[in-house]
N, C-alpha and C positions, 0 to 999 in steps of 0.2 A: 416787802418792798420790791425785791427783785422779780418776784412772780408778777406783780402788777405791771412793772415796766415791760417784762417779757410779753405779757398778754397784750399790752397796748401796742407793742411792736408788731405782734402777729395780726392784730386788728387792722393796723395800717397797711401791712404787706398784702393782705387779701384783696382790698380794692385795687391796689397798684397792679397786682398780677392779672386781675380781671380786665383792667383797662388796657394793659399791654396785649393781652390775648385778643381783645376786640380790635385793637389797632392793626395787629398782624393779619387778622382774618379779613378786615376791610381792604387792606393793602393787597393781599393775594387775590381777592375777588376782583378788585378794580384792575389789577395788572392783567389778569387772564381775560377780562372782558374788553379792555381797552387796547390790548396789543394786537394790531392788525397783522394780517398775513404779509410776509415780505413780498414786495413787488419790485420788479426791475424798472429801471428808469430809462428805458429806451434801448436796452441791450437786445441781444439776439433772442433771449427767452422771454421778452416782455410781451404781454398780450396786446394784440392790435385793437385799437379802439375805433369803433364805428362812428358814424356821423352824429349819433345821439348820445355819445359818451359811453355806451355799453360795449362790451367786447363783441367783436364781429363774429358771425357764425362760422364754424369750421366747415370745410368742404364736405358735401354730402351728396352721395349718388342716389339716395332714396327719395321717395316722394315727399313733397313739402307738406307741412302740417296745415291744418285749417284754422289756426288761431292767429291769423293776421300775418303769418310768415310765408304765405303762398308765393312761390316764385312765378315770374311771368311766363316761364316755360310751360306751366300747367294751365294757363288761362284758356288755351284752345285744345286741351287734351294732350295725349302723348305725342312725342316728336318722332316721326317715322320717316326713314329714308327708303324710298322705293326705287328699285332698278330692275331693268328687264331687257330681254332680247327677243326679237320677233323676226321670222323669215317668212316672206310672202312670195308666191309665184303669181306674176301678173302677166297680162297680155301685152301691155306696152309700159315700159319702165318710165318713160318721160311723162306720160299722162298720169301714171300712178304717183310720181313724185309731186306733180303739181297739185293733184287732189289731196295728197297727204299734207303738204304744206298749208293748203287752204284750211283743212280741217283742224290742224294743230294751232294755227294762228287764230282760228275762230274761237277757241276755248282759252286763249290767253297764253299759249305756249310759244316757243321759238325753236329754231334750229341751232344746236350747240356745235355740231361738226358734221361734215359731209365728205364722202369719198366715192368716186366713181372710176371704174376701169373696164376695159374691154377684155373679154375672155373669148377669143375667136370672134365670132359674129354676135355674141351675146354681150349685153351691157349689164353690169352688176353694180348696184349702188347701195351703199350703207350710210344711212342718215341717223344721227344721234339727236333725238328730240328732247327738249326740256319742257316738261308738262307740269302745270299746277297740280299739287298733290291731291286736291279735292276733285280734280277732273281726270284722274288716272283711268278709271273704268270707262269713262266716256271716250277718251282717246283710243283705248284698246278696241272698243267696239267700232269706232269710225275707221280705224286702220284695217281691221279684219275684213271689212266690206270691200276693200280695194282689190282683193285677190284671194287666192287659196292659201290658207294658213298651213305652213309646213312644220315649223317648230316654234315653241314659245317657252321662255324661261324667265320667270319673274321672282324677285326676292324682296324682302323688307328687313330693315334693321331698326330696332328701337334705340335711339340715342338720347332719350330724355335724361338719363342719369349723367351722361357726359356733359350735356349742356348745363345742367344744374351745377355740376362740379366746376365747370369753367366759370360760371357766373359767380360762384362763391369765391373762387381763387382770385378772380379779377377784383371783386369787392375788397377782399383782404389786402391785395397789393395796392389798390388805390388808397385805402386807409393808411397803409405803411408809407406811401408816397406823401400823403398829407402830413403825417407825423414827421417825416424826414425834412420836409420843407420848413416846418416849424422849428426843428432842431437847428437847421443851418442858419436860421436868422438869429439864433441865440448863441451860436458858437463864437468864441473869442480867439481861439488858436487856429493858425493856418493848417496845422496837421489835422485838427478836428474837421475843419471845413472840407479839406480834400477827401478825408475818409467818408464823410456824409455824402459828398457829391458822387463818389464812386458807388456807394450803396444806392443812391438815388438813381443813377444811370442804369444800374443792374435791375432795379425794380421796374423802371419804365420800359426797359427792354422786355422783361417778362410780361408786362401788361400788353404791349403791342403784339407779342407772339401769341398769347392766349386769346386776345381779341380777334386776331386773324383766324385762329382755329375755330372759334365760336361762329364767326361770320361764315366760314366755309360750311360748317354743319348746318347753320340756319338756311343757307342757300340750297343745300342738298335736301333739306326737309321741305322747303317751300316749293321747289321744283324737282319733280322726279325725273329720272333719266331713263330713256328708252331708246335702244339701238335697233333700227329696223333695216333689214336687208331685202331689197327688191331685185327680182331677176325673172327671166323668162325660162331659162334652162335650169331645172331643179338640180340635176347632178353637178352642174358647174357651180351653182351657188354653194352647195354643201361642200364640195371639194375645196373651193376657195376659202370658205369660212373655216374649214378644218386645218388647212395646211399653210395658209398665208398669214404670217404674223410678223411684219417687218419690225415693229417696235420691240417685240419680244426677242427677235434674233439680234437686234442691235444691243439690247440690254445684256444678253448672254455673251455676245462677243466682247463687249466692254468689260464685263465681269471677268472673263477669261484673261484678257490682256492685263487688267489690274492685278489679278492674282499672280500671273507670271512675273510681272515687274516687282511685286511685293516679295515674291520668293527670291528673286535675284538680289534685291536690296537687303533682305534679311540675311541671306548667305554671306554677302559682303560685310555686313555689320559683325556677324559672328566671327568671320575670319580675321577682320581687322582688329577687333577688340579682344577676342578670347584666344583663338588659335595662333595667330601670328606672334603675340608676346610669349606664349607658352613655348612654341617652337624655337624662338630666339633664345629664351632662357636655357632650354635644354641644349642648344648648340653651344652656348657659352660654357655651361657646366661640363659638357663632354670634352670640349677643347681644353679647358683648364685641367681636367683630370689627365688627359693624354700628355699635356706638356709636363705636369708634375711627375707623372709616372715615368716618362722618359728621362727626366732629370735624375730621379732616384734609381733608375735602372729597373723599374718594374715592367717596362714594356720593351725589353731588348729583342732585337730581331734574332731569330734562331740562325745559328751558323750553317745549319743544314748538314746533311750526311757528308762524311769525308770523301774526298775523291777516290775513285777506284784506281789502284796502282796498275800500271800496264803489265800485261802478261809477259813473262820471259820468252825469249825467242826459242823456238823449237830446235832441238838438237839436229845437227846435220846428219844425214844418212851416211854410213861408212862406205867408202869407195870399194868397189868390187876389184879384187886382186887380179 
C-alpha cells in the first residue's frame, strides 16, 4: 500500500516539476527579450532625437554616404578656400586700377579692401579682390595682362570636413533646442523651468556661434580672395611689401603691453596672497620668540669686556745731589 502511494506521489511530482521548469524558462526568455536598454529621459547623456524620431547623426568630418544621407556640402563637390597675392609692375597705376576693377566686376567679383599711398613720386596701391571661386583662373589671366607679373603666391584649403562637422553640430543643437522647448512646456516647478531656460539659452548661443562660423566659411568658399599690388617702381613695391605692416606692428605692440601688464598684476597677486602673509607670520613668530627669550633671560646683552684699569703713575726721577 505504501509503495503504491509513494509511486502515485512520484507520478504527480514529475508533471509538476516539468510545468515549473517550463514556466521559469518562458519567464527568463520573455524577460531578456522584453527588457529594453535603459534610456535617459532628457538628461545630459540622453540621445538627441532628430526630426523623424531617429537619433541625430554624430558630427563627422568625413565624406557623406550615398545612401540618402548626402550633405548639401557635397552637392557641388569639395569646398575649397582659395587665397593669393599678386604683384604687378604697370606703366600707369590709375589706369591699371580702373581696368582691373572693370575686369573683376565683369566676372561677378567685387573689391573687398583697398589701400593707396605715395612712396616718393611713385604710387603704390594694394587692392583685395573677392572673386567667384569658379572664375579664379579667369581673374588671374585678366590681371596678368595689365602689366608685368613680378611675384605670385596662391594657396588653397579644403574645408569640406569643417563645413560638414558644423552642419552636424548645428542639427544636433537644434534638435536639443526643440527637445528643451518641449520639456519647458511640461515643467511644473519653477526651479526646473529656470534650469531648462538656462540650458536653452546656452544651446541657442552655440547655434548662433556655429552658424556664424559656417556662414564665414561659405563666404570664403564662394568668393576667393586675391590681394594685388600695383606699382611703377619695382624696388619700391617690394620694399614696401616686405617692411610695412602696420597691422602686425599694432598687434605686436598690443601683445607686448598686455604681457607687461599681466606680469605686473601677477606679481602683485603673488605678493599680496602668498608672500605678504608669510612675511607677516614670520615677523610675528620672530617677535614672539625675542620677547619670550628676553623674559626668561635667553637673550641677555653681553656686559662686554671689563674696563682697563688706569696705569699707575711713573715714579719720579731722583733729584741730583
